[in-house]
All heavy atoms as TSV, in Angstrom:
chain	resi	resn	atom	element	x	y	z
A	1	MET	N	N	-59.659	7.938	-14.628
A	1	MET	CA	C	-58.205	7.807	-14.350
A	1	MET	C	C	-57.877	8.694	-13.160
A	1	MET	O	O	-58.299	9.836	-13.117
A	1	MET	CB	C	-57.377	8.165	-15.585
A	1	MET	CG	C	-57.675	7.348	-16.849
A	1	MET	SD	S	-57.072	5.656	-16.683
A	1	MET	CE	C	-55.490	5.802	-17.395
A	2	VAL	N	N	-56.969	8.136	-12.366
A	2	VAL	CA	C	-56.507	8.916	-11.156
A	2	VAL	C	C	-54.989	8.911	-11.209
A	2	VAL	O	O	-54.277	8.023	-11.757
A	2	VAL	CB	C	-57.021	8.309	-9.838
A	2	VAL	CG1	C	-58.494	8.409	-9.761
A	2	VAL	CG2	C	-56.575	6.839	-9.684
A	3	GLN	N	N	-54.371	9.897	-10.597
A	3	GLN	CA	C	-52.998	10.039	-10.508
A	3	GLN	C	C	-52.348	9.004	-9.641
A	3	GLN	O	O	-52.799	8.838	-8.506
A	3	GLN	CB	C	-52.536	11.457	-10.048
A	3	GLN	CG	C	-51.057	11.682	-10.044
A	3	GLN	CD	C	-50.712	13.070	-9.547
A	3	GLN	OE1	O	-51.527	14.014	-9.552
A	3	GLN	NE2	N	-49.444	13.240	-9.177
A	4	LEU	N	N	-51.302	8.274	-10.125
A	4	LEU	CA	C	-50.622	7.277	-9.374
A	4	LEU	C	C	-49.262	7.887	-8.800
A	4	LEU	O	O	-48.914	7.694	-7.645
A	4	LEU	CB	C	-50.361	6.123	-10.212
A	4	LEU	CG	C	-49.471	5.027	-9.592
A	4	LEU	CD1	C	-50.180	4.353	-8.387
A	4	LEU	CD2	C	-49.047	3.933	-10.602
A	5	ALA	N	N	-48.565	8.564	-9.768
A	5	ALA	CA	C	-47.249	9.115	-9.368
A	5	ALA	C	C	-46.880	10.270	-10.244
A	5	ALA	O	O	-47.523	10.492	-11.284
A	5	ALA	CB	C	-46.204	7.950	-9.479
A	6	THR	N	N	-45.911	11.027	-9.801
A	6	THR	CA	C	-45.350	12.139	-10.638
A	6	THR	C	C	-43.872	11.834	-10.926
A	6	THR	O	O	-43.105	11.607	-10.069
A	6	THR	CB	C	-45.437	13.471	-9.900
A	6	THR	OG1	O	-46.854	13.752	-9.605
A	6	THR	CG2	C	-44.943	14.568	-10.693
A	7	ALA	N	N	-43.634	11.791	-12.246
A	7	ALA	CA	C	-42.274	11.431	-12.652
A	7	ALA	C	C	-41.542	12.780	-13.019
A	7	ALA	O	O	-42.205	13.739	-13.292
A	7	ALA	CB	C	-42.335	10.538	-13.924
A	8	GLY	N	N	-40.228	12.710	-13.110
A	8	GLY	CA	C	-39.482	13.965	-13.385
A	8	GLY	C	C	-39.444	14.314	-14.820
A	8	GLY	O	O	-39.231	15.514	-15.153
A	9	ASP	N	N	-39.673	13.337	-15.714
A	9	ASP	CA	C	-39.672	13.585	-17.110
A	9	ASP	C	C	-40.485	12.508	-17.884
A	9	ASP	O	O	-40.844	11.556	-17.262
A	9	ASP	CB	C	-38.278	13.748	-17.741
A	9	ASP	CG	C	-37.407	12.549	-17.470
A	9	ASP	OD1	O	-37.929	11.413	-17.428
A	9	ASP	OD2	O	-36.161	12.741	-17.273
A	10	VAL	N	N	-40.638	12.663	-19.191
A	10	VAL	CA	C	-41.423	11.735	-20.009
A	10	VAL	C	C	-40.723	10.331	-19.919
A	10	VAL	O	O	-41.445	9.367	-19.801
A	10	VAL	CB	C	-41.614	12.303	-21.355
A	10	VAL	CG1	C	-42.226	11.204	-22.243
A	10	VAL	CG2	C	-42.443	13.497	-21.409
A	11	ALA	N	N	-39.446	10.278	-20.070
A	11	ALA	CA	C	-38.755	8.983	-20.060
A	11	ALA	C	C	-38.995	8.213	-18.795
A	11	ALA	O	O	-39.242	7.007	-18.776
A	11	ALA	CB	C	-37.210	9.192	-20.233
A	12	GLU	N	N	-38.983	8.861	-17.617
A	12	GLU	CA	C	-39.181	8.208	-16.416
A	12	GLU	C	C	-40.729	7.762	-16.276
A	12	GLU	O	O	-40.998	6.665	-15.796
A	12	GLU	CB	C	-38.951	9.176	-15.200
A	12	GLU	CG	C	-39.028	8.545	-13.852
A	12	GLU	CD	C	-38.697	9.531	-12.738
A	12	GLU	OE1	O	-37.999	10.524	-12.984
A	12	GLU	OE2	O	-39.074	9.192	-11.583
A	13	ALA	N	N	-41.605	8.584	-16.784
A	13	ALA	CA	C	-43.017	8.261	-16.766
A	13	ALA	C	C	-43.263	7.022	-17.663
A	13	ALA	O	O	-44.019	6.097	-17.306
A	13	ALA	CB	C	-43.818	9.388	-17.210
A	14	GLU	N	N	-42.616	6.967	-18.810
A	14	GLU	CA	C	-42.673	5.850	-19.733
A	14	GLU	C	C	-42.153	4.557	-19.072
A	14	GLU	O	O	-42.642	3.426	-19.342
A	14	GLU	CB	C	-42.039	6.166	-21.126
A	14	GLU	CG	C	-42.848	7.170	-21.854
A	14	GLU	CD	C	-42.175	7.572	-23.137
A	14	GLU	OE1	O	-41.008	7.320	-23.317
A	14	GLU	OE2	O	-42.858	8.190	-23.975
A	15	GLU	N	N	-41.087	4.699	-18.279
A	15	GLU	CA	C	-40.626	3.519	-17.532
A	15	GLU	C	C	-41.670	2.991	-16.605
A	15	GLU	O	O	-41.816	1.763	-16.472
A	15	GLU	CB	C	-39.320	3.881	-16.692
A	15	GLU	CG	C	-38.148	4.095	-17.632
A	15	GLU	CD	C	-36.909	4.484	-16.834
A	15	GLU	OE1	O	-36.781	4.057	-15.613
A	15	GLU	OE2	O	-35.980	5.285	-17.398
A	16	LEU	N	N	-42.290	3.877	-15.906
A	16	LEU	CA	C	-43.373	3.438	-15.000
A	16	LEU	C	C	-44.485	2.793	-15.726
A	16	LEU	O	O	-45.035	1.762	-15.314
A	16	LEU	CB	C	-43.895	4.610	-14.161
A	16	LEU	CG	C	-42.843	5.234	-13.194
A	16	LEU	CD1	C	-43.419	6.496	-12.505
A	16	LEU	CD2	C	-42.490	4.208	-12.137
A	17	GLN	N	N	-44.871	3.379	-16.910
A	17	GLN	CA	C	-45.927	2.851	-17.693
A	17	GLN	C	C	-45.537	1.418	-18.149
A	17	GLN	O	O	-46.424	0.517	-18.183
A	17	GLN	CB	C	-46.121	3.631	-18.993
A	17	GLN	CG	C	-47.059	4.837	-18.838
A	17	GLN	CD	C	-47.439	5.407	-20.163
A	17	GLN	OE1	O	-46.615	5.917	-20.831
A	17	GLN	NE2	N	-48.698	5.220	-20.454
A	18	GLU	N	N	-44.269	1.195	-18.532
A	18	GLU	CA	C	-43.890	-0.171	-18.917
A	18	GLU	C	C	-44.000	-1.167	-17.737
A	18	GLU	O	O	-44.399	-2.269	-17.982
A	18	GLU	CB	C	-42.379	-0.120	-19.427
A	18	GLU	CG	C	-41.945	-1.498	-19.986
A	18	GLU	CD	C	-40.584	-1.395	-20.640
A	18	GLU	OE1	O	-40.103	-0.237	-20.858
A	18	GLU	OE2	O	-40.009	-2.453	-20.712
A	19	ILE	N	N	-43.643	-0.730	-16.542
A	19	ILE	CA	C	-43.790	-1.655	-15.432
A	19	ILE	C	C	-45.168	-2.007	-15.246
A	19	ILE	O	O	-45.501	-3.162	-15.046
A	19	ILE	CB	C	-43.190	-0.944	-14.184
A	19	ILE	CG1	C	-41.601	-0.842	-14.235
A	19	ILE	CG2	C	-43.578	-1.693	-12.905
A	19	ILE	CD1	C	-41.035	0.066	-13.217
A	20	LEU	N	N	-46.120	-0.999	-15.303
A	20	LEU	CA	C	-47.542	-1.191	-15.173
A	20	LEU	C	C	-48.023	-2.069	-16.255
A	20	LEU	O	O	-48.813	-3.029	-16.023
A	20	LEU	CB	C	-48.238	0.145	-15.080
A	20	LEU	CG	C	-47.981	0.984	-13.855
A	20	LEU	CD1	C	-48.488	2.418	-14.093
A	20	LEU	CD2	C	-48.526	0.314	-12.583
A	21	ARG	N	N	-47.609	-1.856	-17.485
A	21	ARG	CA	C	-48.120	-2.623	-18.589
A	21	ARG	C	C	-47.732	-4.130	-18.469
A	21	ARG	O	O	-48.584	-5.063	-18.652
A	21	ARG	CB	C	-47.474	-2.111	-19.875
A	21	ARG	CG	C	-48.020	-2.735	-21.181
A	21	ARG	CD	C	-47.432	-2.144	-22.465
A	21	ARG	NE	N	-47.345	-0.712	-22.397
A	21	ARG	CZ	C	-46.226	0.011	-22.428
A	21	ARG	NH1	N	-45.022	-0.625	-22.578
A	21	ARG	NH2	N	-46.270	1.326	-22.415
A	22	ASP	N	N	-46.491	-4.349	-18.004
A	22	ASP	CA	C	-46.062	-5.757	-17.743
A	22	ASP	C	C	-46.883	-6.435	-16.648
A	22	ASP	O	O	-47.008	-7.614	-16.606
A	22	ASP	CB	C	-44.564	-5.768	-17.286
A	22	ASP	CG	C	-43.614	-5.379	-18.469
A	22	ASP	OD1	O	-44.072	-5.416	-19.658
A	22	ASP	OD2	O	-42.421	-5.085	-18.212
A	23	ALA	N	N	-47.472	-5.585	-15.772
A	23	ALA	CA	C	-48.367	-6.214	-14.699
A	23	ALA	C	C	-49.814	-6.288	-15.115
A	23	ALA	O	O	-50.647	-6.551	-14.340
A	23	ALA	CB	C	-48.244	-5.293	-13.492
A	24	GLY	N	N	-50.026	-5.824	-16.403
A	24	GLY	CA	C	-51.377	-5.895	-16.930
A	24	GLY	C	C	-52.292	-4.712	-16.520
A	24	GLY	O	O	-53.527	-4.826	-16.544
A	25	ILE	N	N	-51.686	-3.643	-16.193
A	25	ILE	CA	C	-52.434	-2.419	-15.746
A	25	ILE	C	C	-52.318	-1.335	-16.782
A	25	ILE	O	O	-51.168	-0.966	-17.195
A	25	ILE	CB	C	-51.870	-1.939	-14.392
A	25	ILE	CG1	C	-52.064	-3.047	-13.337
A	25	ILE	CG2	C	-52.575	-0.644	-14.005
A	25	ILE	CD1	C	-51.376	-2.709	-12.007
A	26	ASP	N	N	-53.462	-0.864	-17.304
A	26	ASP	CA	C	-53.396	0.279	-18.274
A	26	ASP	C	C	-53.046	1.541	-17.501
A	26	ASP	O	O	-53.338	1.726	-16.365
A	26	ASP	CB	C	-54.851	0.461	-18.783
A	26	ASP	CG	C	-55.190	-0.711	-19.781
A	26	ASP	OD1	O	-54.332	-1.285	-20.394
A	26	ASP	OD2	O	-56.437	-0.978	-19.824
A	27	SER	N	N	-52.349	2.429	-18.220
A	27	SER	CA	C	-52.015	3.687	-17.725
A	27	SER	C	C	-51.811	4.702	-18.832
A	27	SER	O	O	-51.729	4.338	-20.062
A	27	SER	CB	C	-50.651	3.601	-16.882
A	27	SER	OG	O	-49.596	3.246	-17.772
A	28	SER	N	N	-51.724	5.991	-18.420
A	28	SER	CA	C	-51.489	7.065	-19.415
A	28	SER	C	C	-50.653	8.108	-18.634
A	28	SER	O	O	-50.507	8.014	-17.393
A	28	SER	CB	C	-52.788	7.653	-19.904
A	28	SER	OG	O	-53.570	8.273	-18.873
A	29	ILE	N	N	-50.081	9.014	-19.439
A	29	ILE	CA	C	-49.285	10.052	-18.869
A	29	ILE	C	C	-49.864	11.431	-19.323
A	29	ILE	O	O	-50.440	11.471	-20.427
A	29	ILE	CB	C	-47.779	9.901	-19.123
A	29	ILE	CG1	C	-47.553	9.949	-20.721
A	29	ILE	CG2	C	-47.268	8.676	-18.531
A	29	ILE	CD1	C	-46.087	9.908	-21.094
A	30	GLU	N	N	-49.678	12.412	-18.521
A	30	GLU	CA	C	-50.025	13.761	-18.881
A	30	GLU	C	C	-49.019	14.717	-18.250
A	30	GLU	O	O	-48.513	14.513	-17.168
A	30	GLU	CB	C	-51.431	14.126	-18.449
A	30	GLU	CG	C	-51.609	14.257	-16.968
A	30	GLU	CD	C	-53.018	14.587	-16.501
A	30	GLU	OE1	O	-53.921	14.485	-17.298
A	30	GLU	OE2	O	-53.179	15.030	-15.329
A	31	GLN	N	N	-48.882	15.875	-18.954
A	31	GLN	CA	C	-47.995	16.883	-18.338
A	31	GLN	C	C	-48.528	17.409	-17.029
A	31	GLN	O	O	-49.717	17.723	-16.950
A	31	GLN	CB	C	-47.829	18.071	-19.345
A	31	GLN	CG	C	-46.793	19.091	-18.950
A	31	GLN	CD	C	-45.429	18.499	-18.859
A	31	GLN	OE1	O	-44.960	17.781	-19.731
A	31	GLN	NE2	N	-44.700	18.901	-17.934
A	32	SER	N	N	-47.740	17.479	-16.096
A	32	SER	CA	C	-48.130	18.068	-14.773
A	32	SER	C	C	-48.225	19.565	-14.779
A	32	SER	O	O	-47.428	20.180	-15.614
A	32	SER	CB	C	-47.148	17.652	-13.678
A	32	SER	OG	O	-47.419	18.290	-12.492
A	33	PRO	N	N	-48.957	20.225	-14.013
A	33	PRO	CA	C	-48.991	21.687	-13.904
A	33	PRO	C	C	-47.607	22.200	-13.500
A	33	PRO	O	O	-47.187	23.296	-13.889
A	33	PRO	CB	C	-50.043	22.029	-12.853
A	33	PRO	CG	C	-50.895	20.818	-12.835
A	33	PRO	CD	C	-50.115	19.645	-13.185
A	34	GLU	N	N	-46.829	21.383	-12.763
A	34	GLU	CA	C	-45.464	21.751	-12.416
A	34	GLU	C	C	-44.582	21.617	-13.649
A	34	GLU	O	O	-44.748	20.791	-14.530
A	34	GLU	CB	C	-44.940	20.785	-11.400
A	34	GLU	CG	C	-45.781	20.833	-10.060
A	34	GLU	CD	C	-45.339	19.819	-9.075
A	34	GLU	OE1	O	-44.172	19.349	-9.194
A	34	GLU	OE2	O	-46.139	19.379	-8.270
A	35	ALA	N	N	-43.722	22.569	-13.886
A	35	ALA	CA	C	-42.965	22.675	-15.117
A	35	ALA	C	C	-42.353	21.406	-15.669
A	35	ALA	O	O	-42.637	21.101	-16.796
A	35	ALA	CB	C	-41.812	23.846	-14.919
A	36	ASP	N	N	-41.505	20.771	-14.878
A	36	ASP	CA	C	-40.784	19.667	-15.433
A	36	ASP	C	C	-41.267	18.342	-14.817
A	36	ASP	O	O	-40.424	17.588	-14.428
A	36	ASP	CB	C	-39.176	19.799	-15.200
A	36	ASP	CG	C	-38.766	21.015	-15.904
A	36	ASP	OD1	O	-39.179	21.257	-16.991
A	36	ASP	OD2	O	-37.861	21.740	-15.362
A	37	ALA	N	N	-42.511	18.156	-14.785
A	37	ALA	CA	C	-43.014	16.867	-14.147
A	37	ALA	C	C	-44.087	16.315	-15.080
A	37	ALA	O	O	-44.756	16.988	-15.838
A	37	ALA	CB	C	-43.578	17.204	-12.756
A	38	VAL	N	N	-44.175	14.995	-14.977
A	38	VAL	CA	C	-45.203	14.270	-15.790
A	38	VAL	C	C	-46.002	13.328	-14.771
A	38	VAL	O	O	-45.356	12.592	-14.042
A	38	VAL	CB	C	-44.527	13.496	-16.856
A	38	VAL	CG1	C	-45.585	12.739	-17.745
A	38	VAL	CG2	C	-43.724	14.290	-17.797
A	39	ASN	N	N	-47.347	13.349	-14.879
A	39	ASN	CA	C	-48.205	12.559	-14.083
A	39	ASN	C	C	-48.433	11.199	-14.787
A	39	ASN	O	O	-48.673	11.141	-15.937
A	39	ASN	CB	C	-49.496	13.222	-13.690
A	39	ASN	CG	C	-49.320	14.452	-12.879
A	39	ASN	OD1	O	-48.452	14.563	-12.060
A	39	ASN	ND2	N	-50.156	15.437	-13.139
A	40	VAL	N	N	-48.445	10.136	-13.936
A	40	VAL	CA	C	-48.775	8.771	-14.421
A	40	VAL	C	C	-50.137	8.495	-13.889
A	40	VAL	O	O	-50.414	8.593	-12.694
A	40	VAL	CB	C	-47.768	7.753	-14.000
A	40	VAL	CG1	C	-48.219	6.388	-14.482
A	40	VAL	CG2	C	-46.392	8.083	-14.482
A	41	LEU	N	N	-51.058	8.187	-14.819
A	41	LEU	CA	C	-52.489	7.972	-14.405
A	41	LEU	C	C	-52.836	6.509	-14.619
A	41	LEU	O	O	-52.397	5.864	-15.566
A	41	LEU	CB	C	-53.421	8.811	-15.273
A	41	LEU	CG	C	-53.023	10.351	-15.242
A	41	LEU	CD1	C	-53.992	11.059	-16.248
A	41	LEU	CD2	C	-53.224	10.922	-13.905
A	42	VAL	N	N	-53.649	5.969	-13.780
A	42	VAL	CA	C	-54.210	4.609	-13.872
A	42	VAL	C	C	-55.716	4.608	-13.564
A	42	VAL	O	O	-56.266	5.518	-12.948
A	42	VAL	CB	C	-53.495	3.546	-12.883
A	42	VAL	CG1	C	-52.035	3.515	-13.167
A	42	VAL	CG2	C	-53.715	4.070	-11.396
A	43	PRO	N	N	-56.469	3.571	-13.943
A	43	PRO	CA	C	-57.849	3.453	-13.657
A	43	PRO	C	C	-58.040	3.513	-12.139
A	43	PRO	O	O	-57.232	2.805	-11.448
A	43	PRO	CB	C	-58.363	2.154	-14.313
A	43	PRO	CG	C	-57.279	1.907	-15.353
A	43	PRO	CD	C	-55.993	2.480	-14.873
A	44	GLU	N	N	-59.046	4.169	-11.637
A	44	GLU	CA	C	-59.203	4.290	-10.192
A	44	GLU	C	C	-59.321	2.900	-9.497
A	44	GLU	O	O	-58.809	2.683	-8.500
A	44	GLU	CB	C	-60.496	5.094	-9.908
A	44	GLU	CG	C	-60.668	5.404	-8.434
A	44	GLU	CD	C	-61.716	6.417	-8.160
A	44	GLU	OE1	O	-62.390	6.917	-9.112
A	44	GLU	OE2	O	-61.974	6.766	-6.973
A	45	ALA	N	N	-60.038	1.973	-10.149
A	45	ALA	CA	C	-60.190	0.649	-9.598
A	45	ALA	C	C	-58.862	-0.142	-9.409
A	45	ALA	O	O	-58.809	-1.082	-8.662
A	45	ALA	CB	C	-61.179	-0.194	-10.406
A	46	GLU	N	N	-57.837	0.250	-10.182
A	46	GLU	CA	C	-56.565	-0.455	-10.140
A	46	GLU	C	C	-55.489	0.273	-9.437
A	46	GLU	O	O	-54.359	-0.104	-9.389
A	46	GLU	CB	C	-56.108	-0.773	-11.581
A	46	GLU	CG	C	-57.115	-1.728	-12.333
A	46	GLU	CD	C	-56.489	-2.167	-13.634
A	46	GLU	OE1	O	-55.538	-2.951	-13.660
A	46	GLU	OE2	O	-57.077	-1.734	-14.695
A	47	ARG	N	N	-55.784	1.438	-8.865
A	47	ARG	CA	C	-54.825	2.285	-8.156
A	47	ARG	C	C	-54.030	1.558	-7.133
A	47	ARG	O	O	-52.765	1.595	-7.055
A	47	ARG	CB	C	-55.503	3.545	-7.654
A	47	ARG	CG	C	-54.426	4.442	-7.033
A	47	ARG	CD	C	-55.052	5.689	-6.471
A	47	ARG	NE	N	-53.939	6.511	-5.895
A	47	ARG	CZ	C	-54.069	7.703	-5.454
A	47	ARG	NH1	N	-55.207	8.269	-5.547
A	47	ARG	NH2	N	-53.071	8.297	-4.873
A	48	GLU	N	N	-54.655	0.880	-6.233
A	48	GLU	CA	C	-54.034	0.231	-5.116
A	48	GLU	C	C	-53.018	-0.850	-5.706
A	48	GLU	O	O	-51.911	-0.948	-5.224
A	48	GLU	CB	C	-55.023	-0.392	-4.138
A	48	GLU	CG	C	-54.354	-0.981	-2.872
A	48	GLU	CD	C	-55.386	-1.456	-1.863
A	48	GLU	OE1	O	-56.511	-0.900	-1.787
A	48	GLU	OE2	O	-55.085	-2.526	-1.181
A	49	THR	N	N	-53.500	-1.645	-6.571
A	49	THR	CA	C	-52.676	-2.665	-7.168
A	49	THR	C	C	-51.501	-2.018	-7.927
A	49	THR	O	O	-50.300	-2.496	-7.783
A	49	THR	CB	C	-53.420	-3.533	-8.160
A	49	THR	OG1	O	-54.513	-4.176	-7.468
A	49	THR	CG2	C	-52.600	-4.674	-8.805
A	50	ALA	N	N	-51.756	-1.038	-8.664
A	50	ALA	CA	C	-50.711	-0.282	-9.398
A	50	ALA	C	C	-49.654	0.229	-8.427
A	50	ALA	O	O	-48.375	0.134	-8.695
A	50	ALA	CB	C	-51.226	0.768	-10.282
A	51	GLN	N	N	-50.055	0.867	-7.328
A	51	GLN	CA	C	-49.109	1.363	-6.342
A	51	GLN	C	C	-48.218	0.195	-5.712
A	51	GLN	O	O	-47.053	0.447	-5.598
A	51	GLN	CB	C	-49.878	2.102	-5.171
A	51	GLN	CG	C	-49.022	2.766	-4.187
A	51	GLN	CD	C	-48.334	3.919	-4.841
A	51	GLN	OE1	O	-48.908	4.750	-5.564
A	51	GLN	NE2	N	-47.078	4.164	-4.548
A	52	GLU	N	N	-48.838	-0.898	-5.481
A	52	GLU	CA	C	-48.045	-2.059	-4.945
A	52	GLU	C	C	-47.043	-2.532	-5.956
A	52	GLU	O	O	-45.887	-2.795	-5.626
A	52	GLU	CB	C	-49.036	-3.165	-4.634
A	52	GLU	CG	C	-49.818	-2.901	-3.391
A	52	GLU	CD	C	-50.928	-3.852	-3.124
A	52	GLU	OE1	O	-51.041	-4.941	-3.834
A	52	GLU	OE2	O	-51.759	-3.699	-2.145
A	53	VAL	N	N	-47.443	-2.619	-7.287
A	53	VAL	CA	C	-46.551	-2.999	-8.339
A	53	VAL	C	C	-45.375	-2.037	-8.457
A	53	VAL	O	O	-44.228	-2.427	-8.454
A	53	VAL	CB	C	-47.219	-3.084	-9.676
A	53	VAL	CG1	C	-46.241	-3.181	-10.803
A	53	VAL	CG2	C	-48.217	-4.238	-9.670
A	54	ILE	N	N	-45.639	-0.744	-8.477
A	54	ILE	CA	C	-44.594	0.325	-8.550
A	54	ILE	C	C	-43.659	0.216	-7.335
A	54	ILE	O	O	-42.415	0.245	-7.485
A	54	ILE	CB	C	-45.172	1.741	-8.745
A	54	ILE	CG1	C	-45.924	1.822	-10.027
A	54	ILE	CG2	C	-44.076	2.803	-8.608
A	54	ILE	CD1	C	-45.070	1.661	-11.275
A	55	GLU	N	N	-44.228	0.077	-6.141
A	55	GLU	CA	C	-43.366	0.012	-4.952
A	55	GLU	C	C	-42.484	-1.194	-4.878
A	55	GLU	O	O	-41.361	-1.150	-4.484
A	55	GLU	CB	C	-44.289	0.128	-3.712
A	55	GLU	CG	C	-44.838	1.412	-3.426
A	55	GLU	CD	C	-45.835	1.490	-2.355
A	55	GLU	OE1	O	-46.129	0.448	-1.655
A	55	GLU	OE2	O	-46.432	2.580	-2.059
A	56	ALA	N	N	-43.039	-2.378	-5.439
A	56	ALA	CA	C	-42.300	-3.574	-5.426
A	56	ALA	C	C	-41.133	-3.527	-6.496
A	56	ALA	O	O	-40.099	-4.201	-6.235
A	56	ALA	CB	C	-43.121	-4.708	-5.725
A	57	LEU	N	N	-41.266	-2.785	-7.546
A	57	LEU	CA	C	-40.340	-2.868	-8.626
A	57	LEU	C	C	-39.450	-1.606	-8.798
A	57	LEU	O	O	-38.676	-1.487	-9.728
A	57	LEU	CB	C	-41.017	-3.131	-9.951
A	57	LEU	CG	C	-41.695	-4.572	-9.921
A	57	LEU	CD1	C	-42.484	-4.649	-11.235
A	57	LEU	CD2	C	-40.689	-5.612	-9.770
A	58	THR	N	N	-39.597	-0.621	-7.917
A	58	THR	CA	C	-38.818	0.624	-7.970
A	58	THR	C	C	-38.250	0.995	-6.603
A	58	THR	O	O	-38.835	0.465	-5.583
A	58	THR	CB	C	-39.588	1.848	-8.511
A	58	THR	OG1	O	-40.684	2.055	-7.614
A	58	THR	CG2	C	-40.061	1.604	-9.908
A	59	GLU	N	N	-37.232	1.782	-6.614
A	59	GLU	CA	C	-36.700	2.259	-5.309
A	59	GLU	C	C	-37.538	3.471	-4.983
A	59	GLU	O	O	-37.805	4.252	-5.824
A	59	GLU	CB	C	-35.212	2.641	-5.474
A	59	GLU	CG	C	-34.311	1.542	-5.738
A	59	GLU	CD	C	-34.192	0.509	-4.587
A	59	GLU	OE1	O	-34.253	0.954	-3.420
A	59	GLU	OE2	O	-34.162	-0.670	-4.926
A	60	PRO	N	N	-37.872	3.658	-3.691
A	60	PRO	CA	C	-38.780	4.786	-3.285
A	60	PRO	C	C	-38.247	6.125	-3.760
A	60	PRO	O	O	-39.001	7.013	-4.151
A	60	PRO	CB	C	-38.810	4.694	-1.815
A	60	PRO	CG	C	-38.481	3.188	-1.482
A	60	PRO	CD	C	-37.548	2.760	-2.605
A	61	GLU	N	N	-36.939	6.300	-3.708
A	61	GLU	CA	C	-36.430	7.622	-4.127
A	61	GLU	C	C	-36.434	7.847	-5.637
A	61	GLU	O	O	-36.258	8.954	-6.080
A	61	GLU	CB	C	-34.960	7.839	-3.629
A	61	GLU	CG	C	-33.944	6.833	-4.192
A	61	GLU	CD	C	-33.796	5.586	-3.387
A	61	GLU	OE1	O	-34.542	5.398	-2.426
A	61	GLU	OE2	O	-32.971	4.758	-3.668
A	62	ASP	N	N	-36.764	6.828	-6.403
A	62	ASP	CA	C	-36.988	6.975	-7.917
A	62	ASP	C	C	-38.170	7.858	-8.190
A	62	ASP	O	O	-38.292	8.447	-9.252
A	62	ASP	CB	C	-37.113	5.575	-8.572
A	62	ASP	CG	C	-35.784	4.897	-8.627
A	62	ASP	OD1	O	-34.707	5.494	-8.320
A	62	ASP	OD2	O	-35.716	3.760	-8.993
A	63	LEU	N	N	-39.177	7.795	-7.341
A	63	LEU	CA	C	-40.424	8.582	-7.524
A	63	LEU	C	C	-40.239	9.940	-6.928
A	63	LEU	O	O	-39.816	10.056	-5.787
A	63	LEU	CB	C	-41.646	7.870	-6.940
A	63	LEU	CG	C	-41.894	6.518	-7.469
A	63	LEU	CD1	C	-43.080	5.956	-6.702
A	63	LEU	CD2	C	-42.201	6.431	-8.926
A	64	ILE	N	N	-40.608	10.950	-7.640
A	64	ILE	CA	C	-40.540	12.317	-7.125
A	64	ILE	C	C	-41.508	12.479	-6.032
A	64	ILE	O	O	-41.218	13.017	-4.961
A	64	ILE	CB	C	-40.767	13.349	-8.263
A	64	ILE	CG1	C	-39.619	13.370	-9.201
A	64	ILE	CG2	C	-40.977	14.745	-7.663
A	64	ILE	CD1	C	-39.772	14.310	-10.405
A	65	SER	N	N	-42.758	12.114	-6.294
A	65	SER	CA	C	-43.805	12.221	-5.209
A	65	SER	C	C	-44.967	11.293	-5.538
A	65	SER	O	O	-45.114	10.822	-6.645
A	65	SER	CB	C	-44.309	13.654	-5.172
A	65	SER	OG	O	-44.964	14.002	-6.430
A	66	GLU	N	N	-45.743	11.058	-4.544
A	66	GLU	CA	C	-46.907	10.203	-4.697
A	66	GLU	C	C	-48.078	11.174	-4.219
A	66	GLU	O	O	-47.921	11.999	-3.356
A	66	GLU	CB	C	-46.845	9.098	-3.771
A	66	GLU	CG	C	-45.755	8.152	-4.103
A	66	GLU	CD	C	-45.571	6.951	-3.141
A	66	GLU	OE1	O	-46.457	6.753	-2.318
A	66	GLU	OE2	O	-44.598	6.214	-3.285
A	67	PRO	N	N	-49.188	10.963	-4.935
A	67	PRO	CA	C	-50.383	11.836	-4.569
A	67	PRO	C	C	-50.865	11.604	-3.176
A	67	PRO	O	O	-50.644	10.540	-2.616
A	67	PRO	CB	C	-51.354	11.544	-5.610
A	67	PRO	CG	C	-50.989	10.299	-6.241
A	67	PRO	CD	C	-49.521	10.032	-5.941
């Protein structure tokens, strides 16, 4: 699994997970080393597709950062 995005909180990370799940992409979340951030992880082979899905269905400013 590789990092796809960093969300501001668990709720935001779960929203991203739902978008990915609807696109048929497995994902998981983990606490970021940064205090109030949560990383969204996807299989390495699906990272590019997952990034396209997230970009197509979210506003760029919704994501705190991209790896």
